[in-house]
KOLLUM-68223 format. One record per atom (N, C-alpha, C, O): x, y, z; residue number from 1; atom name; chain; residue in three letters. Coordinates in Angstrom, 2 decimals, always signed. Example, Ala and Ser with C-alpha at 12.3 -4.5 7.8 and 13.67 -1.06 7.14 Angstrom:
<lumzas>
px;py;pz;i;at;ch;aa
+13.19;-5.69;+7.80;1;N;A;ala
+12.30;-4.50;+7.80;1;CA;A;ala
+13.20;-3.30;+7.80;1;C;A;ala
+14.24;-3.32;+8.46;1;O;A;ala
+12.85;-2.25;+7.08;2;N;A;ser
+13.67;-1.06;+7.14;2;CA;A;ser
+12.90;+0.03;+7.87;2;C;A;ser
+13.41;+1.14;+8.04;2;O;A;ser
</lumzas>
This chain:
<lumzas>
px;py;pz;i;at;ch;aa
-44.72;-87.97;+192.42;1;N;A;met
-44.38;-88.35;+191.16;1;CA;A;met
-43.23;-89.36;+190.97;1;C;A;met
-42.11;-89.07;+191.38;1;O;A;met
-43.47;-90.48;+190.38;2;N;A;ser
-42.65;-92.25;+190.46;2;CA;A;ser
-41.45;-91.18;+189.48;2;C;A;ser
-41.48;-90.06;+188.96;2;O;A;ser
-40.53;-92.22;+189.62;3;N;A;lys
-39.24;-92.01;+189.02;3;CA;A;lys
-39.11;-92.77;+187.35;3;C;A;lys
-38.30;-92.46;+186.47;3;O;A;lys
-40.13;-93.79;+187.30;4;N;A;gly
-39.86;-94.44;+186.57;4;CA;A;gly
-38.64;-95.60;+186.13;4;C;A;gly
-37.50;-95.82;+186.54;4;O;A;gly
-39.16;-95.95;+185.50;5;N;A;thr
-38.37;-97.27;+185.44;5;CA;A;thr
-37.27;-96.67;+184.00;5;C;A;thr
-37.68;-96.18;+182.95;5;O;A;thr
-35.50;-96.95;+184.47;6;N;A;pro
-35.04;-96.36;+184.09;6;CA;A;pro
-33.41;-97.05;+182.81;6;C;A;pro
-32.55;-97.91;+182.98;6;O;A;pro
-33.69;-96.13;+181.70;7;N;A;ser
-33.24;-96.59;+180.74;7;CA;A;ser
-32.48;-95.55;+179.27;7;C;A;ser
-32.85;-94.43;+178.94;7;O;A;ser
-31.91;-95.97;+178.93;8;N;A;ile
-31.07;-95.38;+177.64;8;CA;A;ile
-32.12;-94.94;+176.30;8;C;A;ile
-32.11;-95.63;+175.27;8;O;A;ile
-32.77;-94.04;+176.41;9;N;A;val
-33.30;-93.73;+175.05;9;CA;A;val
-32.46;-93.52;+173.65;9;C;A;val
-32.00;-92.39;+173.47;9;O;A;val
-32.36;-93.93;+173.24;10;N;A;ile
-31.42;-93.58;+171.56;10;CA;A;ile
-32.26;-92.37;+170.35;10;C;A;ile
-32.98;-93.04;+169.62;10;O;A;ile
-32.31;-91.40;+170.12;11;N;A;ala
-33.17;-91.05;+169.23;11;CA;A;ala
-32.34;-91.56;+168.80;11;C;A;ala
-31.18;-91.67;+169.21;11;O;A;ala
-33.48;-92.41;+166.77;12;N;A;cys
-32.51;-92.63;+166.03;12;CA;A;cys
-33.48;-91.86;+164.61;12;C;A;cys
-34.71;-91.90;+164.54;12;O;A;cys
-32.11;-90.85;+163.08;13;N;A;asp
-32.88;-91.02;+162.31;13;CA;A;asp
-31.79;-91.47;+160.94;13;C;A;asp
-31.69;-90.89;+159.86;13;O;A;asp
-31.06;-92.64;+161.42;14;N;A;gly
-29.96;-93.09;+160.52;14;CA;A;gly
-29.35;-92.04;+160.42;14;C;A;gly
-28.60;-92.26;+159.47;14;O;A;gly
-29.13;-90.82;+160.82;15;N;A;ser
-27.68;-89.93;+160.85;15;CA;A;ser
-26.68;-90.39;+161.02;15;C;A;ser
-26.94;-91.56;+161.28;15;O;A;ser
-25.27;-90.20;+161.08;16;N;A;asp
-24.45;-90.27;+161.58;16;CA;A;asp
-24.06;-89.69;+162.53;16;C;A;asp
-23.07;-89.96;+163.21;16;O;A;asp
-25.37;-88.21;+162.72;17;N;A;his
-25.39;-87.53;+163.75;17;CA;A;his
-25.90;-88.36;+164.84;17;C;A;his
-25.25;-88.34;+165.89;17;O;A;his
-26.79;-88.96;+164.79;18;N;A;ser
-28.13;-90.08;+165.41;18;CA;A;ser
-26.35;-91.26;+165.68;18;C;A;ser
-25.77;-91.28;+166.77;18;O;A;ser
-25.92;-91.93;+164.64;19;N;A;leu
-25.98;-93.40;+164.82;19;CA;A;leu
-23.61;-92.68;+166.03;19;C;A;leu
-22.67;-93.38;+166.37;19;O;A;leu
-23.75;-91.72;+166.09;20;N;A;his
-22.64;-90.40;+166.95;20;CA;A;his
-23.16;-91.26;+168.42;20;C;A;his
-22.68;-92.23;+169.01;20;O;A;his
-24.31;-90.45;+168.66;21;N;A;ala
-25.30;-90.62;+169.55;21;CA;A;ala
-25.76;-91.90;+170.44;21;C;A;ala
-26.09;-92.01;+171.62;21;O;A;ala
-25.63;-92.86;+169.29;22;N;A;ala
-25.93;-93.90;+169.28;22;CA;A;ala
-24.67;-94.48;+170.56;22;C;A;ala
-24.70;-94.72;+171.76;22;O;A;ala
-23.88;-94.50;+169.73;23;N;A;lys
-22.39;-95.03;+170.57;23;CA;A;lys
-21.88;-94.68;+172.28;23;C;A;lys
-21.26;-95.27;+173.16;23;O;A;lys
-22.77;-92.94;+172.03;24;N;A;met
-22.39;-92.68;+173.43;24;CA;A;met
-23.42;-93.29;+174.25;24;C;A;met
-23.29;-93.34;+175.47;24;O;A;met
-24.10;-93.60;+173.86;25;N;A;gly
-25.75;-94.29;+174.92;25;CA;A;gly
-25.60;-95.54;+175.60;25;C;A;gly
-25.74;-96.13;+176.67;25;O;A;gly
-25.09;-95.70;+173.86;26;N;A;ala
-25.05;-97.83;+174.32;26;CA;A;ala
-23.92;-97.53;+175.78;26;C;A;ala
-24.04;-98.06;+176.88;26;O;A;ala
-22.92;-96.62;+175.41;27;N;A;glu
-21.32;-97.12;+176.34;27;CA;A;glu
-22.35;-96.85;+177.90;27;C;A;glu
-22.41;-97.70;+178.79;27;O;A;glu
-22.96;-95.74;+177.94;28;N;A;leu
-23.22;-94.85;+179.81;28;CA;A;leu
-24.92;-96.67;+179.70;28;C;A;leu
-25.66;-97.06;+180.59;28;O;A;leu
-24.85;-96.91;+178.98;29;N;A;ala
-26.49;-98.03;+178.93;29;CA;A;ala
-25.75;-98.89;+179.59;29;C;A;ala
-26.09;-99.26;+180.72;29;O;A;ala
-24.47;-99.39;+178.90;30;N;A;lys
-23.21;-100.86;+179.63;30;CA;A;lys
-23.06;-100.66;+180.85;30;C;A;lys
-23.39;-101.49;+181.70;30;O;A;lys
-22.38;-99.25;+181.17;31;N;A;val
-21.87;-99.10;+182.40;31;CA;A;val
-22.63;-99.25;+183.40;31;C;A;val
-22.33;-99.68;+184.51;31;O;A;val
-24.02;-98.77;+182.85;32;N;A;thr
-24.19;-98.40;+184.38;32;CA;A;thr
-25.95;-99.86;+184.41;32;C;A;thr
-26.81;-99.90;+185.29;32;O;A;thr
-25.88;-100.66;+183.29;33;N;A;ala
-26.83;-101.75;+182.85;33;CA;A;ala
-27.53;-101.30;+183.27;33;C;A;ala
-27.88;-101.48;+184.43;33;O;A;ala
-28.09;-100.42;+182.36;34;N;A;gln
-29.63;-100.07;+181.90;34;CA;A;gln
-29.87;-100.63;+180.92;34;C;A;gln
-28.96;-101.09;+180.23;34;O;A;gln
-31.69;-100.80;+180.43;35;N;A;pro
-31.69;-101.10;+179.32;35;CA;A;pro
-31.58;-100.15;+178.44;35;C;A;pro
-31.89;-99.02;+178.79;35;O;A;pro
-31.00;-100.45;+176.80;36;N;A;leu
-31.04;-99.87;+175.61;36;CA;A;leu
-32.28;-99.39;+174.84;36;C;A;leu
-33.14;-100.27;+174.95;36;O;A;leu
-32.61;-98.66;+174.31;37;N;A;lys
-33.55;-98.81;+173.61;37;CA;A;lys
-33.73;-97.90;+172.79;37;C;A;lys
-33.74;-96.74;+173.20;37;O;A;lys
-33.90;-98.18;+171.50;38;N;A;leu
-33.28;-97.53;+170.19;38;CA;A;leu
-35.49;-96.85;+169.97;38;C;A;leu
-36.53;-97.44;+170.25;38;O;A;leu
-35.27;-95.55;+169.40;39;N;A;leu
-36.67;-94.97;+169.43;39;CA;A;leu
-36.00;-94.32;+168.05;39;C;A;leu
-34.86;-93.93;+167.80;39;O;A;leu
-37.62;-94.41;+167.04;40;N;A;ala
-37.51;-93.49;+165.68;40;CA;A;ala
-38.40;-93.03;+165.26;40;C;A;ala
-39.17;-93.99;+165.30;40;O;A;ala
-39.02;-92.12;+164.79;41;N;A;val
-39.77;-91.46;+164.51;41;CA;A;val
-39.98;-90.69;+162.46;41;C;A;val
-39.80;-89.67;+161.79;41;O;A;val
-40.47;-92.10;+162.38;42;N;A;phe
-41.28;-91.18;+161.20;42;CA;A;phe
-42.17;-90.37;+161.45;42;C;A;phe
-43.19;-90.44;+162.14;42;O;A;phe
-41.22;-88.78;+160.22;43;N;A;pro
-41.87;-87.97;+160.20;43;CA;A;pro
-43.33;-87.34;+159.96;43;C;A;pro
-43.68;-86.96;+158.84;43;O;A;pro
-43.77;-87.30;+160.56;44;N;A;gly
-45.41;-86.71;+159.97;44;CA;A;gly
-45.23;-85.69;+158.74;44;C;A;gly
-46.31;-85.60;+158.17;44;O;A;gly
-44.52;-85.11;+158.30;45;N;A;ser
-44.59;-84.20;+157.28;45;CA;A;ser
-44.33;-85.20;+155.32;45;C;A;ser
-44.75;-84.97;+154.19;45;O;A;ser
-43.24;-86.51;+156.10;46;N;A;arg
-43.34;-87.35;+155.15;46;CA;A;arg
-44.70;-87.93;+155.05;46;C;A;arg
-45.03;-88.17;+153.89;46;O;A;arg
-45.74;-88.27;+156.15;47;N;A;val
-46.58;-88.95;+155.64;47;CA;A;val
-47.58;-87.95;+155.17;47;C;A;val
-48.66;-88.37;+154.75;47;O;A;val
-47.26;-86.25;+155.19;48;N;A;glu
-48.88;-85.63;+154.65;48;CA;A;glu
-48.58;-85.47;+152.97;48;C;A;glu
-49.34;-84.91;+152.18;48;O;A;glu
-47.21;-86.15;+152.63;49;N;A;arg
-46.83;-85.87;+151.38;49;CA;A;arg
-46.67;-87.68;+150.59;49;C;A;arg
-46.27;-88.00;+149.47;49;O;A;arg
-47.10;-88.42;+151.58;50;N;A;leu
-47.05;-89.59;+151.25;50;CA;A;leu
-49.30;-89.53;+150.33;50;C;A;leu
-49.77;-89.57;+149.19;50;O;A;leu
-49.87;-89.44;+151.74;51;N;A;val
-51.00;-89.19;+151.47;51;CA;A;val
-51.30;-87.86;+150.34;51;C;A;val
-52.25;-88.36;+149.75;51;O;A;val
-51.15;-86.93;+149.89;52;N;A;ile
-51.43;-85.68;+148.92;52;CA;A;ile
-51.18;-87.16;+147.44;52;C;A;ile
-51.96;-87.46;+146.54;52;O;A;ile
-49.66;-87.80;+147.81;53;N;A;ser
-49.72;-87.96;+146.17;53;CA;A;ser
-49.85;-89.05;+146.19;53;C;A;ser
-48.91;-89.78;+145.92;53;O;A;ser
-51.41;-89.67;+146.63;54;N;A;gly
-52.06;-90.49;+146.44;54;CA;A;gly
-51.56;-92.32;+147.83;54;C;A;gly
-52.14;-93.40;+148.01;54;O;A;gly
-50.93;-92.01;+148.12;55;N;A;val
-50.30;-93.54;+148.66;55;CA;A;val
-51.58;-94.28;+149.47;55;C;A;val
-52.46;-93.42;+149.52;55;O;A;val
-51.85;-94.96;+149.84;56;N;A;trp
-52.84;-95.78;+150.38;56;CA;A;trp
-52.03;-96.56;+151.45;56;C;A;trp
-50.91;-97.06;+151.56;56;O;A;trp
-53.50;-96.39;+152.41;57;N;A;pro
-52.74;-96.79;+153.66;57;CA;A;pro
-52.01;-97.67;+154.43;57;C;A;pro
-51.56;-97.64;+155.58;57;O;A;pro
-52.01;-98.64;+153.30;58;N;A;ser
-51.40;-100.19;+153.56;58;CA;A;ser
-50.36;-99.48;+153.03;58;C;A;ser
-49.57;-99.30;+153.96;58;O;A;ser
-49.97;-99.01;+152.11;59;N;A;asp
-48.85;-98.85;+151.28;59;CA;A;asp
-47.32;-98.09;+152.55;59;C;A;asp
-46.13;-98.29;+152.81;59;O;A;asp
-48.72;-96.98;+153.03;60;N;A;leu
-47.85;-95.57;+154.15;60;CA;A;leu
-47.27;-96.82;+154.90;60;C;A;leu
-46.10;-97.18;+154.92;60;O;A;leu
-48.51;-97.47;+155.60;61;N;A;glu
-48.01;-98.81;+156.99;61;CA;A;glu
-46.20;-99.16;+156.61;61;C;A;glu
-45.17;-98.92;+157.25;61;O;A;glu
-46.52;-100.07;+154.78;62;N;A;gln
-44.93;-100.81;+154.71;62;CA;A;gln
-44.27;-99.64;+155.03;62;C;A;gln
-43.94;-99.53;+156.21;62;O;A;gln
-43.93;-98.52;+154.07;63;N;A;glu
-43.58;-97.29;+153.88;63;CA;A;glu
-42.48;-96.89;+155.55;63;C;A;glu
-41.28;-96.65;+155.66;63;O;A;glu
-43.41;-96.98;+156.40;64;N;A;val
-43.49;-96.64;+158.15;64;CA;A;val
-42.17;-97.86;+157.91;64;C;A;val
-41.03;-97.47;+157.70;64;O;A;val
-42.42;-98.94;+157.95;65;N;A;glu
-42.09;-100.38;+158.50;65;CA;A;glu
-40.64;-100.18;+158.27;65;C;A;glu
-39.71;-100.11;+159.07;65;O;A;glu
-40.70;-100.11;+156.69;66;N;A;glu
-39.34;-99.35;+155.72;66;CA;A;glu
-38.30;-98.94;+156.97;66;C;A;glu
-37.47;-99.61;+157.59;66;O;A;glu
-38.66;-97.73;+157.05;67;N;A;tyr
-38.22;-96.71;+157.72;67;CA;A;tyr
-37.37;-97.10;+158.82;67;C;A;tyr
-36.18;-97.03;+159.14;67;O;A;tyr
-38.62;-97.59;+159.34;68;N;A;gly
-38.07;-98.37;+161.07;68;CA;A;gly
-37.20;-99.03;+160.70;68;C;A;gly
-36.20;-98.78;+161.36;68;O;A;gly
-37.03;-99.87;+159.86;69;N;A;arg
-36.42;-101.49;+160.04;69;CA;A;arg
-34.90;-100.45;+159.37;69;C;A;arg
-33.91;-100.63;+160.07;69;O;A;arg
-34.69;-99.58;+158.30;70;N;A;lys
-33.19;-99.36;+158.08;70;CA;A;lys
-33.21;-98.31;+158.98;70;C;A;lys
-31.98;-98.17;+158.89;70;O;A;lys
-33.48;-97.54;+159.68;71;N;A;val
-32.90;-97.15;+160.92;71;CA;A;val
-32.20;-97.58;+161.86;71;C;A;val
-31.19;-97.21;+162.47;71;O;A;val
-33.43;-99.08;+161.91;72;N;A;phe
-32.73;-99.37;+163.43;72;CA;A;phe
-31.68;-100.60;+163.08;72;C;A;phe
-30.73;-101.03;+163.72;72;O;A;phe
-32.14;-100.93;+161.98;73;N;A;asp
-30.08;-101.66;+161.15;73;CA;A;asp
-29.34;-100.61;+161.91;73;C;A;asp
-28.95;-100.72;+163.07;73;O;A;asp
-29.19;-99.48;+161.03;74;N;A;ala
-27.68;-98.45;+161.54;74;CA;A;ala
-27.78;-98.76;+162.98;74;C;A;ala
-26.93;-99.27;+163.71;74;O;A;ala
-29.06;-98.31;+163.26;75;N;A;ala
-28.22;-98.39;+165.02;75;CA;A;ala
-27.94;-99.33;+165.65;75;C;A;ala
-27.45;-99.46;+166.77;75;O;A;ala
-28.45;-100.40;+164.46;76;N;A;gln
-28.19;-101.87;+165.72;76;CA;A;gln
-26.34;-102.35;+165.38;76;C;A;gln
-25.47;-102.80;+166.13;76;O;A;gln
-26.34;-101.99;+163.92;77;N;A;ala
-24.35;-102.00;+163.82;77;CA;A;ala
-23.74;-100.95;+164.86;77;C;A;ala
-22.82;-101.14;+165.65;77;O;A;ala
-24.30;-100.07;+164.70;78;N;A;ala
-23.28;-98.81;+165.62;78;CA;A;ala
-23.15;-99.63;+166.83;78;C;A;ala
-22.01;-100.03;+167.07;78;O;A;ala
-24.46;-100.09;+167.94;79;N;A;val
-23.79;-100.54;+168.84;79;CA;A;val
-23.85;-101.63;+169.45;79;C;A;val
-23.73;-101.77;+170.67;79;O;A;val
-24.11;-102.76;+168.38;80;N;A;arg
-23.23;-104.26;+168.35;80;CA;A;arg
-22.39;-104.62;+168.97;80;C;A;arg
-22.53;-105.49;+169.82;80;O;A;arg
-21.37;-104.11;+168.72;81;N;A;glu
-20.15;-104.33;+169.74;81;CA;A;glu
-19.75;-103.93;+171.58;81;C;A;glu
-18.87;-104.29;+172.36;81;O;A;glu
-21.22;-102.82;+171.67;82;N;A;ile
-21.45;-102.71;+173.43;82;CA;A;ile
-22.33;-103.15;+174.18;82;C;A;ile
-22.25;-103.51;+175.36;82;O;A;ile
-23.85;-103.10;+172.95;83;N;A;val
-24.55;-103.32;+174.42;83;CA;A;val
-25.85;-103.89;+172.80;83;C;A;val
-26.01;-103.60;+171.61;83;O;A;val
-26.53;-104.94;+173.98;84;N;A;glu
-27.86;-105.55;+172.87;84;CA;A;glu
-28.62;-104.50;+173.50;84;C;A;glu
-28.60;-104.37;+174.72;84;O;A;glu
-29.63;-103.36;+172.40;85;N;A;pro
-30.75;-103.12;+172.67;85;CA;A;pro
-32.57;-103.70;+172.84;85;C;A;pro
-33.32;-104.41;+172.17;85;O;A;pro
-32.67;-103.03;+173.93;86;N;A;ala
-33.52;-104.18;+174.76;86;CA;A;ala
-35.13;-103.90;+173.83;86;C;A;ala
-36.21;-104.42;+174.10;86;O;A;ala
-34.79;-102.79;+172.57;87;N;A;glu
-36.35;-102.72;+172.70;87;CA;A;glu
-36.63;-101.58;+171.48;87;C;A;glu
-36.11;-100.49;+171.74;87;O;A;glu
-37.49;-101.66;+169.98;88;N;A;glu
-37.15;-100.98;+169.42;88;CA;A;glu
-39.00;-100.48;+169.57;88;C;A;glu
-40.10;-101.00;+169.75;88;O;A;glu
-38.31;-99.02;+169.36;89;N;A;val
-39.98;-98.33;+169.82;89;CA;A;val
-39.97;-97.09;+168.58;89;C;A;val
-39.48;-95.96;+168.68;89;O;A;val
-40.77;-97.79;+167.23;90;N;A;leu
-41.17;-97.30;+165.58;90;CA;A;leu
-42.70;-96.29;+166.14;90;C;A;leu
-43.69;-96.89;+166.57;90;O;A;leu
-42.66;-94.88;+166.04;91;N;A;leu
-43.41;-94.21;+166.57;91;CA;A;leu
-43.88;-93.12;+165.44;91;C;A;leu
-42.74;-93.07;+164.97;91;O;A;leu
-44.61;-92.21;+164.62;92;N;A;lys
-45.27;-91.24;+163.25;92;CA;A;lys
-45.47;-90.31;+164.12;92;C;A;lys
-45.96;-90.58;+165.22;92;O;A;lys
-45.12;-89.00;+163.76;93;N;A;gly
-45.77;-87.72;+163.74;93;CA;A;gly
-44.21;-86.81;+163.15;93;C;A;gly
-43.34;-87.14;+162.35;93;O;A;gly
-44.45;-85.33;+164.17;94;N;A;asp
-43.54;-84.96;+164.36;94;CA;A;asp
-42.35;-85.42;+165.60;94;C;A;asp
-42.70;-85.85;+166.70;94;O;A;asp
-40.95;-85.25;+165.20;95;N;A;pro
-39.80;-86.29;+166.19;95;CA;A;pro
-39.96;-85.07;+167.00;95;C;A;pro
-41.18;-85.12;+167.19;95;O;A;pro
-39.54;-83.91;+167.65;96;N;A;ala
-39.76;-83.02;+168.61;96;CA;A;ala
-41.16;-83.36;+170.08;96;C;A;ala
-41.12;-83.60;+171.28;96;O;A;ala
-42.42;-83.14;+168.84;97;N;A;lys
-43.02;-84.36;+169.41;97;CA;A;lys
-43.11;-86.01;+169.88;97;C;A;lys
-42.93;-86.81;+170.80;97;O;A;lys
-43.35;-85.90;+169.07;98;N;A;glu
-43.13;-87.56;+169.52;98;CA;A;glu
-42.54;-87.54;+170.85;98;C;A;glu
-43.14;-87.82;+171.88;98;O;A;glu
-40.96;-87.07;+170.73;99;N;A;ile
-39.70;-87.47;+171.55;99;CA;A;ile
-40.62;-86.89;+172.60;99;C;A;ile
-41.37;-87.71;+173.12;99;O;A;ile
-40.71;-85.72;+172.99;100;N;A;ile
-41.41;-85.32;+173.85;100;CA;A;ile
-41.91;-85.65;+174.40;100;C;A;ile
-41.60;-85.81;+175.58;100;O;A;ile
-43.05;-85.99;+173.85;101;N;A;asp
-43.84;-87.14;+174.44;101;CA;A;asp
-44.09;-88.92;+175.70;101;C;A;asp
-44.82;-89.45;+176.53;101;O;A;asp
-42.21;-89.13;+174.51;102;N;A;tyr
-42.22;-90.32;+175.59;102;CA;A;tyr
-41.46;-90.28;+176.58;102;C;A;tyr
-41.29;-91.05;+177.52;102;O;A;tyr
-41.06;-89.38;+176.30;103;N;A;leu
-40.18;-88.93;+177.81;103;CA;A;leu
-41.32;-88.75;+178.95;103;C;A;leu
-41.01;-89.29;+180.00;103;O;A;leu
-42.69;-88.02;+178.94;104;N;A;glu
-43.65;-87.48;+179.45;104;CA;A;glu
-43.77;-89.40;+180.42;104;C;A;glu
-43.41;-89.79;+181.53;104;O;A;glu
-44.58;-90.21;+178.98;105;N;A;lys
-45.27;-91.48;+179.56;105;CA;A;lys
-43.47;-92.17;+179.94;105;C;A;lys
-43.36;-92.91;+180.91;105;O;A;lys
-42.50;-91.91;+179.29;106;N;A;his
-41.48;-92.97;+179.78;106;CA;A;his
-40.27;-92.10;+181.51;106;C;A;his
-39.04;-92.10;+181.64;106;O;A;his
-41.15;-91.63;+182.26;107;N;A;pro
-40.13;-91.45;+182.94;107;CA;A;pro
-38.88;-92.08;+183.38;107;C;A;pro
-38.82;-93.30;+183.20;107;O;A;pro
-38.09;-91.63;+183.81;108;N;A;gly
-36.32;-92.38;+184.62;108;CA;A;gly
-35.81;-93.26;+182.73;108;C;A;gly
-35.15;-94.27;+182.50;108;O;A;gly
-36.53;-92.23;+181.73;109;N;A;ala
-36.09;-92.61;+180.66;109;CA;A;ala
-34.68;-91.64;+180.16;109;C;A;ala
-34.55;-90.51;+180.64;109;O;A;ala
-33.79;-92.15;+179.27;110;N;A;his
-32.53;-90.65;+179.94;110;CA;A;his
-32.68;-90.67;+177.75;110;C;A;his
-32.56;-91.30;+176.70;110;O;A;his
-32.92;-89.82;+178.21;111;N;A;met
-32.94;-89.35;+175.94;111;CA;A;met
-31.16;-89.22;+175.52;111;C;A;met
-30.39;-88.85;+176.41;111;O;A;met
-30.75;-89.49;+174.45;112;N;A;phe
-29.23;-88.86;+173.50;112;CA;A;phe
-30.37;-89.74;+172.55;112;C;A;phe
-31.12;-90.71;+172.55;112;O;A;phe
-29.57;-87.95;+171.32;113;N;A;leu
-29.46;-87.64;+170.31;113;CA;A;leu
-29.06;-87.09;+169.55;113;C;A;leu
-28.80;-85.96;+169.98;113;O;A;leu
-28.73;-87.25;+168.17;114;N;A;gly
-27.21;-86.32;+167.38;114;CA;A;gly
-27.91;-85.22;+167.08;114;C;A;gly
-29.12;-85.41;+167.03;114;O;A;gly
-27.42;-83.72;+166.78;115;N;A;arg
-27.16;-82.98;+166.43;115;CA;A;arg
-27.29;-82.65;+165.29;115;C;A;arg
-26.96;-83.77;+164.92;115;O;A;arg
-27.53;-81.99;+164.10;116;N;A;arg
-27.14;-81.42;+162.80;116;CA;A;arg
-25.72;-80.65;+162.84;116;C;A;arg
-24.53;-80.79;+162.55;116;O;A;arg
-26.63;-79.73;+163.38;117;N;A;gly
-24.81;-78.29;+163.84;117;CA;A;gly
-25.40;-77.82;+162.28;117;C;A;gly
-24.69;-77.81;+161.27;117;O;A;gly
-27.57;-77.25;+162.33;118;N;A;his
-27.27;-76.20;+161.19;118;CA;A;his
-26.72;-75.35;+161.76;118;C;A;his
-26.54;-75.51;+162.97;118;O;A;his
-26.26;-74.17;+161.14;119;N;A;ser
-26.02;-72.55;+161.44;119;CA;A;ser
-26.64;-72.24;+162.50;119;C;A;ser
-27.73;-72.54;+163.01;119;O;A;ser
-25.53;-71.43;+162.82;120;N;A;leu
-27.16;-70.29;+164.04;120;CA;A;leu
-28.40;-69.31;+163.47;120;C;A;leu
-29.55;-69.19;+163.91;120;O;A;leu
-27.94;-68.84;+162.67;121;N;A;val
-29.39;-68.34;+161.55;121;CA;A;val
-30.75;-69.09;+161.39;121;C;A;val
-31.84;-68.87;+161.92;121;O;A;val
-30.17;-70.50;+160.06;122;N;A;arg
-31.34;-71.43;+160.46;122;CA;A;arg
-31.93;-71.82;+162.07;122;C;A;arg
-33.08;-71.80;+162.50;122;O;A;arg
-31.03;-72.08;+162.54;123;N;A;ser
-31.72;-72.32;+163.68;123;CA;A;ser
-32.19;-71.87;+164.09;123;C;A;ser
-33.14;-72.51;+164.53;123;O;A;ser
-32.20;-70.50;+164.44;124;N;A;leu
-32.69;-69.42;+164.99;124;CA;A;leu
-34.38;-69.37;+164.22;124;C;A;leu
-35.50;-69.61;+164.67;124;O;A;leu
-33.91;-68.95;+162.93;125;N;A;thr
-35.47;-69.16;+162.82;125;CA;A;thr
-36.36;-70.62;+162.17;125;C;A;thr
-37.56;-70.66;+161.93;125;O;A;thr
-35.36;-71.74;+162.00;126;N;A;leu
-36.82;-73.10;+162.27;126;CA;A;leu
-36.90;-73.49;+162.97;126;C;A;leu
-38.04;-73.86;+163.24;126;O;A;leu
-35.65;-73.87;+164.05;127;N;A;gly
-35.25;-74.78;+165.12;127;CA;A;gly
-35.07;-75.68;+165.07;127;C;A;gly
-35.15;-75.93;+163.87;127;O;A;gly
-34.69;-77.11;+165.91;128;N;A;ser
-34.11;-78.43;+165.57;128;CA;A;ser
-34.87;-78.79;+166.78;128;C;A;ser
-35.46;-78.24;+167.71;128;O;A;ser
-34.56;-80.05;+166.31;129;N;A;ile
-35.56;-81.28;+166.66;129;CA;A;ile
-34.72;-81.46;+168.12;129;C;A;ile
-35.29;-81.53;+169.21;129;O;A;ile
-33.45;-81.51;+167.95;130;N;A;ser
-32.89;-81.21;+169.51;130;CA;A;ser
-32.87;-80.10;+170.86;130;C;A;ser
-32.64;-80.17;+172.07;130;O;A;ser
-33.22;-79.12;+169.95;131;N;A;glu
-32.86;-77.58;+170.61;131;CA;A;glu
-34.89;-77.57;+170.99;131;C;A;glu
-35.27;-77.20;+172.10;131;O;A;glu
-35.98;-78.05;+169.85;132;N;A;lys
-37.27;-78.01;+170.77;132;CA;A;lys
-37.59;-78.98;+172.07;132;C;A;lys
-38.29;-78.72;+173.05;132;O;A;lys
-36.79;-80.30;+171.73;133;N;A;val
-36.75;-81.89;+172.89;133;CA;A;val
-36.27;-80.85;+174.18;133;C;A;val
-37.14;-80.57;+175.00;133;O;A;val
-34.58;-80.15;+174.39;134;N;A;ile
-34.17;-79.64;+174.99;134;CA;A;ile
-35.19;-78.56;+176.15;134;C;A;ile
-35.32;-78.43;+177.36;134;O;A;ile
-35.70;-78.03;+175.05;135;N;A;arg
-36.83;-76.68;+175.72;135;CA;A;arg
-37.63;-77.58;+177.01;135;C;A;arg
-37.69;-77.29;+178.20;135;O;A;arg
-38.56;-79.45;+175.84;136;N;A;his
-39.72;-79.18;+176.38;136;CA;A;his
-39.37;-80.52;+177.05;136;C;A;his
-40.16;-80.84;+177.94;136;O;A;his
-38.31;-81.43;+176.80;137;N;A;ala
-38.36;-82.04;+178.03;137;CA;A;ala
-38.63;-82.51;+179.27;137;C;A;ala
-38.47;-81.57;+180.05;137;O;A;ala
-39.07;-83.78;+180.01;138;N;A;thr
-39.43;-83.82;+181.59;138;CA;A;thr
-38.37;-84.65;+182.02;138;C;A;thr
-38.34;-84.95;+183.21;138;O;A;thr
-37.13;-85.26;+180.91;139;N;A;gly
-35.98;-85.98;+181.68;139;CA;A;gly
-35.31;-85.95;+181.64;139;C;A;gly
-35.09;-84.76;+181.42;139;O;A;gly
-33.97;-86.70;+181.69;140;N;A;pro
-32.67;-85.41;+180.84;140;CA;A;pro
-32.61;-86.41;+179.42;140;C;A;pro
-33.00;-87.54;+179.15;140;O;A;pro
-32.12;-85.65;+178.93;141;N;A;val
-31.42;-85.60;+177.38;141;CA;A;val
-29.81;-85.02;+177.97;141;C;A;val
-29.25;-84.29;+178.78;141;O;A;val
-29.64;-85.94;+176.86;142;N;A;thr
-28.13;-85.90;+175.93;142;CA;A;thr
-28.02;-85.59;+174.91;142;C;A;thr
-28.32;-86.43;+174.07;142;O;A;thr
-27.61;-84.47;+174.51;143;N;A;val
-27.67;-84.43;+172.17;143;CA;A;val
-26.12;-83.86;+172.82;143;C;A;val
-25.66;-83.28;+173.80;143;O;A;val
-25.69;-84.51;+171.50;144;N;A;val
-24.64;-85.59;+171.15;144;CA;A;val
-23.94;-84.42;+169.95;144;C;A;val
-24.75;-84.17;+169.06;144;O;A;val
-22.68;-83.73;+169.81;145;N;A;ser
-22.30;-83.46;+168.43;145;CA;A;ser
-20.76;-83.88;+167.95;145;C;A;ser
-19.70;-84.13;+168.52;145;O;A;ser
-21.08;-83.85;+167.04;146;N;A;glu
-19.81;-84.16;+166.62;146;CA;A;glu
-18.25;-83.93;+166.81;146;C;A;glu
-17.45;-84.52;+166.09;146;O;A;glu
</lumzas>
């Protein structure tokens, strides 16, 4: 099994938690000289709501691009003073599944993501993206909480 190309990948969603994770991941990328990649997932549930409300496919792509640009701009601002990201990856679908699939396709990637800090009851009943990723990831994952 190939070890793949080492990289630091930040799962971005524009939240304070993901920006905090971005800074930590950027610091590791800087000291290890690994490329920093930004990854955002336009939520599949949001796609479904837009389609049901009558948004045309061309408008949907524009919505996805606007979401990605907003999220990537926030992450870029957070890491700008530390290291320049090498790549931006924008996916669509269930965030946890897309992150897990990305890790499977990119061995050597070390994923950083923020944890929103749901209550124990909510986490047990709904789960969370970070918990799903940790449970099913094929590579290293660092979950950052404030």
